[in-house]
C-alpha positions in Angstrom: -68.6 23.7 -53.6 -70.9 25.5 -51.6 -72.5 24.5 -48.0 -75.9 24.2 -50.0 -74.7 22.4 -53.1 -76.6 19.2 -53.6 -74.0 16.0 -52.9 -74.3 13.0 -55.1 -75.4 9.8 -53.3 -72.4 8.2 -54.4 -70.5 10.6 -52.2 -72.8 10.3 -49.5 -72.7 6.8 -49.1 -68.6 6.8 -49.1 -68.5 9.4 -46.6 -71.7 8.0 -44.2 -71.8 4.0 -44.9 -74.0 3.3 -41.5 -76.7 6.2 -43.0 -79.4 5.2 -44.9 -81.3 7.3 -47.9 -84.7 8.1 -47.9 -86.9 10.0 -50.4 -84.7 9.5 -53.0 -81.6 10.5 -51.3 -83.2 14.0 -50.0 -82.6 13.2 -46.6 -80.4 10.5 -44.7 -81.5 8.2 -42.0 -79.8 6.3 -39.1 -81.1 4.4 -35.5 -79.0 4.0 -32.5 -79.7 1.9 -29.7 -78.4 2.5 -25.7 -78.5 0.6 -22.5 -81.7 2.8 -21.3 -83.5 5.9 -21.8 -80.7 8.0 -19.3 -77.7 7.0 -22.1 -80.1 7.6 -25.2 -80.9 11.0 -23.9 -77.1 11.8 -23.0 -76.4 11.5 -26.2 -79.0 13.6 -27.4 -77.8 16.4 -25.3 -74.2 15.9 -26.5 -75.7 15.7 -30.5 -77.9 19.0 -29.8 -74.8 21.0 -28.6 -73.0 20.2 -31.9 -75.8 21.0 -34.2 -76.5 24.4 -32.4 -73.0 25.2 -33.3 -73.4 24.1 -36.7 -76.7 25.8 -36.7 -77.9 22.4 -38.5 -80.9 20.9 -36.5 -81.6 16.9 -36.9 -85.2 15.7 -37.4 -85.0 13.4 -34.3 -87.0 11.1 -32.2 -86.3 9.3 -28.8 -88.4 6.0 -27.7 -86.9 4.7 -24.6 -83.5 3.8 -25.6 -83.6 4.1 -29.2 -83.0 7.5 -31.2 -84.3 7.8 -34.9 -82.3 10.8 -37.0 -82.9 12.1 -39.9 -80.9 14.8 -41.9 -81.7 17.0 -45.1 -80.6 20.5 -45.5 -84.3 22.0 -46.5 -83.1 25.1 -47.8 -81.2 22.8 -51.0 -84.4 20.8 -51.0 -81.8 17.6 -50.5 -78.5 16.8 -49.0 -75.7 19.1 -49.0 -72.3 19.3 -47.0 -74.3 20.5 -43.9 -75.8 17.1 -43.4 -72.4 15.0 -43.8 -70.3 17.0 -41.6 -73.7 16.8 -38.7 -73.8 13.0 -39.3 -70.3 12.7 -39.1 -70.3 14.6 -35.7 -73.2 12.4 -34.7 -71.3 9.3 -35.6 -68.2 10.6 -33.5 -70.4 11.5 -30.5 -72.1 7.5 -30.8 -68.7 5.7 -31.0 -67.3 8.0 -28.1 -70.7 7.9 -26.1 -71.2 3.8 -26.6 -67.6 3.2 -25.4 -68.7 5.4 -22.0 -71.9 3.8 -21.3 -72.6 2.7 -17.8 -71.6 -1.6 -17.7 -74.9 -3.2 -17.1 -75.4 -3.4 -13.3 -75.0 -6.7 -11.6 -76.9 -8.0 -8.6 -73.8 -8.4 -6.5 -74.0 -4.9 -5.2 -77.8 -6.1 -3.0 -78.3 -8.1 -0.3 -80.3 -10.9 0.0 -83.2 -10.4 2.8 -85.2 -12.8 3.9 
């Protein structure tokens, strides 16, 4: 299988169960949520490094603590092994990043002032 051969929806669904099809399987999409903007942006920085190394860049957006990612291979007009490879990297980064996220801050560090 070449890197630009179109993949079947069944194969993509098996490999990437958390991703959703768009445009009749011409692209896949996933939403990610984080504690805050800094964590969301940090995740995007990690993904950007992987995407750049693979020379396959996502369509994405960030609003505060949310990141939306859409993947497609424009040269093939659909989904290819390049999309699966990057989506697997994104999923791995999200799993690792989520495990490393800072805990929610507590008010025990602040002093009462009267």
